[in-house]
C-alpha positions as CSV (number, residue, x, y, z in Angstrom):
1,X,154.2,157.6,139.8
2,X,151.2,158.8,138.0
3,X,147.7,158.8,139.6
4,X,146.5,156.1,137.2
5,X,149.4,153.7,138.2
6,X,148.5,154.5,141.8
7,X,144.9,153.5,141.2
8,X,146.0,150.4,139.4
9,X,148.3,149.4,142.2
10,X,145.6,150.0,144.8
11,X,143.0,148.0,142.9
12,X,145.6,145.2,142.4
13,X,146.2,145.0,146.2
14,X,142.5,144.9,146.8
15,X,141.9,142.3,144.1
16,X,144.8,140.1,145.5
17,X,143.2,140.3,149.0
18,X,139.8,139.3,147.6
19,X,141.4,136.4,145.7
20,X,143.2,135.2,148.8
21,X,139.9,135.3,150.8
22,X,138.1,133.4,148.1
23,X,140.9,130.8,148.1
24,X,140.5,130.4,151.8
25,X,136.8,130.0,151.3
26,X,137.5,127.3,148.7
27,X,135.2,128.8,146.2
28,X,135.6,127.0,142.9
29,X,136.5,129.2,139.9
30,X,133.6,127.6,138.0
31,X,131.3,128.9,140.7
32,X,132.6,132.4,140.1
33,X,132.0,132.0,136.4
34,X,128.4,130.9,137.2
35,X,127.9,133.9,139.4
36,X,129.1,136.1,136.6
37,X,126.7,134.5,134.2
38,X,123.8,135.1,136.5
39,X,124.7,138.7,136.9
40,X,125.0,139.2,133.2
41,X,121.7,137.5,132.7
42,X,120.2,140.0,135.1
43,X,121.7,142.8,133.2
44,X,120.1,141.4,130.0
45,X,116.7,141.4,131.6
46,X,117.2,145.0,132.7
47,X,118.0,145.9,129.1
48,X,115.0,143.9,127.9
49,X,112.5,145.4,130.2
50,X,113.4,149.0,129.4
51,X,110.7,151.1,127.7
52,X,110.1,154.7,126.9
53,X,109.3,155.7,130.5
54,X,112.2,154.0,132.3
55,X,114.8,153.6,129.5
56,X,117.5,155.8,131.0
57,X,117.1,154.4,134.5
58,X,117.1,150.7,133.3
59,X,120.1,151.3,131.0
60,X,122.0,152.9,133.8
61,X,121.3,150.0,136.2
62,X,122.1,147.5,133.5
63,X,125.4,149.3,132.9
64,X,126.3,149.2,136.6
65,X,125.5,145.5,136.7
66,X,127.7,144.8,133.7
67,X,130.6,146.7,135.3
68,X,130.0,144.8,138.5
69,X,130.1,141.5,136.6
70,X,133.6,142.3,135.4
71,X,134.6,141.7,139.0
72,X,133.9,138.0,138.7
73,X,135.9,137.9,135.5
74,X,138.9,139.5,137.2
75,X,138.8,137.2,140.2
76,X,138.1,134.1,138.1
77,X,140.9,135.0,135.7
78,X,143.6,134.8,138.3
79,X,145.8,131.7,137.9
80,X,143.3,129.0,137.7
81,X,144.2,125.4,136.9
82,X,143.3,125.8,133.3
83,X,145.4,128.9,132.7
84,X,148.5,127.3,134.2
85,X,148.3,124.5,131.6
86,X,151.1,124.4,129.0
87,X,148.5,123.9,126.3
88,X,147.1,127.4,127.1
89,X,150.4,129.2,127.4
90,X,152.0,127.9,124.2
91,X,150.7,128.5,120.7
92,X,149.6,125.3,119.1
93,X,150.9,123.9,115.8
94,X,148.6,124.6,113.0
95,X,147.3,121.1,112.1
96,X,146.8,120.3,109.3
97,X,148.5,123.1,107.4
98,X,146.2,124.9,105.1
99,X,147.6,123.8,101.7
100,X,147.4,120.2,102.8
101,X,143.9,120.6,104.1
102,X,142.7,122.1,100.9
103,X,144.3,119.4,98.8
104,X,142.6,116.6,100.9
105,X,139.2,118.4,100.7
106,X,139.5,118.7,97.0
107,X,140.6,115.0,96.6
108,X,137.6,114.0,98.7
109,X,135.2,116.1,96.7
110,X,136.6,114.6,93.5
111,X,136.2,111.1,94.8
112,X,132.6,111.8,95.9
113,X,131.8,113.0,92.5
114,X,133.4,109.9,90.9
115,X,131.4,107.7,93.3
116,X,128.2,109.4,92.3
117,X,129.0,108.6,88.6
118,X,129.5,104.9,89.5
119,X,126.1,104.5,91.2
120,X,127.5,105.1,94.7
121,X,130.3,102.6,94.6
122,X,133.1,104.0,96.6
123,X,136.8,103.8,95.7
124,X,139.9,103.3,97.9
125,X,140.0,106.9,99.3
126,X,136.4,107.0,100.4
127,X,136.7,103.5,101.8
128,X,139.8,104.5,103.8
129,X,137.9,107.5,105.2
130,X,134.9,105.3,106.1
131,X,137.2,102.8,108.0
132,X,138.8,105.8,109.9
133,X,135.3,107.0,110.9
134,X,135.6,110.1,108.7
135,X,133.3,108.9,105.9
136,X,130.6,110.9,104.3
137,X,127.7,108.4,104.5
138,X,124.5,109.6,103.0
């Protein structure tokens, strides 16, 4: 076992203990996300208020805050309800496929140009899109 794998295992044990404690405390994962957002916003203020006199110190503190905010991401990233969903674990089907999408867009552009030539009177294709709620009303 290398020293890096030992550190990884030790951090994993510590992280699992923290996750178990947070589960017992019934802290919502969204609350952890909010805490991470607040911590990152504080780091942004530290970056923003740096000037020539305190630049090194403020950047150092902001870096520490950003590293600390990674903790919330680690804890929040552990098996939440959203990550257990089959929709997250499987790659979705590409819909619609790119060649079909391009053909439909070209057809619609062609029909819009034709409608412009007929004083705005729409044909069958644009009428269908309007009925489906996909129309291009102007």
